[in-house]
C-alpha positions in Angstrom: -2.4 -31.4 -14.5 -1.8 -30.3 -11.2 0.2 -31.7 -8.8 0.7 -31.6 -4.8 3.2 -32.5 -2.0 2.2 -34.7 0.2 4.7 -34.8 3.2 5.4 -37.7 5.1 5.6 -38.8 9.0 7.0 -36.1 11.2 8.5 -33.8 8.5 7.2 -30.0 7.6 7.4 -28.4 4.6 8.6 -25.0 5.0 9.1 -21.9 2.8 12.5 -19.6 3.6 12.7 -16.6 4.3 14.4 -14.2 1.8 17.7 -14.4 2.1 19.7 -10.8 3.3 21.9 -9.5 1.3 23.0 -6.5 3.2 23.9 -6.4 7.3 22.0 -3.6 9.4 25.3 -2.1 9.5 25.2 -1.5 5.3 27.6 -4.6 4.6 27.0 -6.1 1.4 27.5 -10.1 2.0 28.9 -12.1 -0.6 26.7 -15.1 -2.6 26.0 -17.8 0.0 26.7 -17.0 3.5 23.2 -17.2 4.3 23.4 -20.7 3.4 26.5 -21.4 5.9 24.3 -20.3 8.8 23.4 -23.0 11.7 19.7 -21.6 11.8 17.1 -20.3 9.3 14.0 -19.2 9.4 10.6 -19.9 7.3 7.2 -20.4 6.9 5.6 -23.4 7.5 3.2 -24.5 4.1 2.8 -27.7 5.3 2.9 -30.6 7.5 3.0 -33.9 7.8 0.6 -36.4 9.5 3.0 -36.5 12.5 4.9 -39.5 14.6 3.0 -42.9 13.8 1.7 -44.8 17.2 1.1 -48.1 17.5 -2.7 -49.4 18.6 -2.6 -50.2 22.1 -4.9 -52.9 21.7 -3.0 -54.8 19.1 0.4 -54.9 21.4 0.1 -58.6 21.9 -1.0 -59.7 18.4 2.2 -60.4 16.1 2.0 -58.1 13.0 2.5 -61.0 10.4 -0.7 -62.7 11.6 -3.2 -59.1 11.3 -5.0 -59.7 8.3 -6.9 -56.5 8.5 -5.7 -53.3 7.8 -6.5 -51.0 11.2 -6.2 -47.3 11.1 -3.2 -46.1 11.7 -2.5 -43.5 14.4 -0.4 -40.7 14.8 0.5 -38.2 17.5 0.2 -34.8 15.6 3.0 -32.2 15.5 3.2 -28.9 17.4 3.7 -26.8 13.7 0.8 -25.6 11.9 0.5 -24.2 8.8 1.2 -20.4 8.6 3.4 -20.4 11.6 7.1 -18.9 11.5 9.7 -21.9 12.2 13.2 -21.2 13.4 15.2 -24.6 12.5 18.6 -26.2 12.2 19.7 -25.3 8.3 21.9 -28.5 8.8 19.0 -30.9 9.2 16.9 -29.6 6.2 16.7 -30.8 2.4 16.4 -28.5 0.2 14.0 -29.0 -2.9 12.7 -27.3 -5.9 8.7 -27.8 -7.0 7.2 -26.0 -9.9 9.7 -23.2 -9.8 9.9 -22.4 -5.8 12.1 -23.8 -3.6 11.2 -25.2 -0.1 13.1 -27.1 2.9 11.6 -30.4 4.3 12.9 -30.3 8.2 11.9 -32.9 10.7 9.9 -31.7 13.2 12.9 -32.5 15.8 15.1 -30.0 14.2 12.7 -27.0 14.6 13.8 -24.7 17.3 11.2 -22.3 17.9 7.8 -21.7 16.5 5.8 -17.9 16.0 2.3 -18.4 15.5 -0.1 -15.7 15.2 -3.0 -16.4 17.8 -5.8 -15.1 16.0 -5.4 -17.0 13.0 -4.7 -19.8 14.9 -8.1 -19.6 16.8 -10.0 -18.7 13.6 -8.4 -22.1 12.2 -9.6 -24.3 14.8 -13.3 -22.7 14.8 -13.6 -22.9 11.2 -12.4 -26.9 11.8 -14.7 -27.6 14.5 -17.2 -26.4 12.5 -16.5 -28.8 9.6 -16.6 -31.8 11.5 
């Protein structure tokens, strides 16, 4: 049975870059040095739906009086699948899924996103055609 990871809220699933064992000057680093770095980078594998936003029409309603389940609205995240993210290591939570290590990072801990413009435009065109 195939399992799927579902990222919740404003979190981003990142596959971390391989740790460097050797510096540019040729020095070999002991194990664990990269884990003590304050920032880390990796490829965005999956993103959550975004930050939940209240429905402006339901502000006057009391939440416990609501009998119908309304669609939840989300403010989308800036991070997209395929982006390269540089983020704060201290905010990341490490998990292992099907033998692969991933990091779950809150969107607020991402400092910079590097996006391949050509691939982004192609994905946008494909998603517009599907709608």
